[in-house]
C-alpha positions as semicolon CSV with decimal commas, in nm:
position;residue;x (nm);y (nm);z (nm)
1;M;3,525;12,042;6,586
2;V;3,615;11,973;7,008
3;I;3,353;11,704;7,032
4;F;3,515;11,550;6,702
5;L;3,839;11,548;6,850
6;N;3,779;11,462;7,208
7;R;3,595;11,179;7,009
8;L;3,907;11,080;6,844
9;I;4,202;11,079;7,099
10;K;3,941;10,830;7,353
11;D;3,860;10,611;7,065
12;A;4,039;10,267;7,167
13;S;3,924;10,044;6,848
14;G;4,301;10,031;6,680
15;V;4,459;9,907;6,974
16;T;4,365;9,586;6,936
17;A;4,540;9,543;6,616
18;I;4,812;9,692;6,698
19;E;4,802;9,436;6,946
20;Y;4,787;9,156;6,729
21;G;5,019;9,284;6,496
22;L;5,302;9,364;6,754
23;I;5,224;8,968;6,896
24;S;5,208;8,835;6,517
25;A;5,545;8,990;6,432
26;L;5,688;8,878;6,773
27;I;5,597;8,509;6,665
28;V;5,745;8,537;6,317
29;V;6,124;8,639;6,469
30;G;6,112;8,397;6,742
31;S;6,032;8,103;6,486
32;F;6,344;8,260;6,276
33;L;6,553;8,243;6,566
34;A;6,438;7,920;6,685
35;L;6,535;7,817;6,340
36;N;6,853;7,930;6,304
37;S;6,964;7,820;6,633
38;V;6,909;7,491;6,504
39;N;7,097;7,520;6,145
40;V;6,790;7,453;5,946
41;S;6,845;7,606;5,608
42;L;6,471;7,735;5,405
43;N;6,714;7,724;5,145
44;L;6,409;7,916;4,960
45;K;6,559;8,025;4,648
46;N;6,637;7,673;4,525
47;T;6,314;7,565;4,617
48;F;6,165;7,837;4,419
49;L;6,383;7,755;4,129
50;T;6,295;7,428;4,137
51;V;5,945;7,481;4,139
52;A;5,953;7,719;3,843
53;T;6,150;7,467;3,610
54;N;5,912;7,201;3,678
55;M;5,596;7,421;3,592
């Protein structure tokens, strides 16, 4: 059991996935802030409503 816990503590395989997740979240937040700063309105509600009515 002690050997298993030592291996679990030393395991660093999930660290890269966490880093990629944090980087992608930062990119998404940055892009929303950039779009908001230039007053670009995505207006997704009307876009999806138009698509739904034309289907």
